[in-house]
C-alpha angles and dihedrals in degrees: 000000000000112000114252135209086262090059090050092050092049094047093048094043094235139111127269092252090058092051090049091052092051094046091050096042093240122156127248101075123106114242094242092051092048090052090051091053093047090049090052090050091052094043094050095040090235114184116196117237099226094188092053091046092051091048091050091053092041088236122163116198112214112204115194116212115194108196129173113251100201129116096291111122090204092058089049089054090047090054092046091052090050092052091048090050089050090055091050091051094050109124092019094094094255121113122192112210104196114196122184117218131186112267123250091010115123094181092053091048091049090051091051090051090047090054093059115110105234090201094062106027114089098180142001134215120187142168098240125237112182122237140121093256092053091049091052092051092049089051089053091053091048092051088053090053094247113145117231128203124190117218129208093335118050134208102196095173091056128082102274133130102219145353121231115196145068123306097264095195089055089047090054091047089051091052091050092050093048094047094045093049093046089054090054099212096320115149127222147086127321123201119211116205118200135175092224133335088217092080119078099225091060092045092050093047090052090048093053092044092053092048091060099038093050096045102037108024109040093168091066123082117202095182101130123079122181125193117208101164087235089287122136099223096040091048093046094050094044091051093046091051090048093053091049090050102039102033120216118006124197099202143025129194116193107201097183138010129300090105093148092060092050092048090050090058095042093051090054093054124088110255093248092057097049114113127226105265132204117183141172131250127022111244138138093285098046092042091055091044091052091049091048095048095245092113120038103195138007125205109210140189126196108247092191092053090051094052093046091047092049090053092049092047093049093047090049091052092046096047100033092236126143126259131220097238096200090058091056098054110111107210130212111242123200121204128191127177087264099058104037111147 
């Protein structure tokens, strides 16, 4: 049987109200008595039931999720998973407050953070965009004791408690290895397409990609980076202009979204001029492109896992309860035409 708060009170020789004050760091307990309660907790191996405690105090934890609302299909899935999680948590004293923000816009993200009510928000999860204003707002949340989790794109030098997402450097290295091996020793130019090099996940993926290409495939040159802001038309026109300027390319790595624009260009090319392509995130467009041979590999991350993990991490930070670390690892998935789910 798991020890209860009654067992702790009996072992420490105090009342239930005293144990409750100690567990919740409330004043009114002498230091010696508090130490006796803590010793009983350690001796019995008591683990606090955070849900029961919240129910007893009629507390509702509001978790704010700030998610970009641009053209990225992955961000749409992230938001959909957050809304589904909010429905599942209804009645369990957790409220998910999902707030869309413009993508790649540090000032807009800072404004969204500034608009949060520190009296009602218990935790915050956000897709990080770097900027001094964002850093200042995260510092304000930290000073108020509100835990912050970054999703998908990290900001490790900023005040945040944890990052939830794949290792983006490793994802970039994986893309470089796949593309280099698919090309089988062929030499030539590679084009890298990003949404914006102002977000850390895209920067880290490019960093990992370059590490592998430069060290393992010296015949390949990944010297061209295009930014399409994850938009179909902007990506399509940037890639068309690049092909006209650079001539034939042998490989393409799409770091972010904008898959539709890339597919538009690939479909217009003769088959013999199409590059080997590695992209991110499995969706309707990349699935069809894999099946049609326009894309050769897709690196994927589980949006639902990330949302559920962010919720668990925030609740752990709020309640001071332990996590199962293995459950919170977001793994890199690789899909080819042959193993599509």
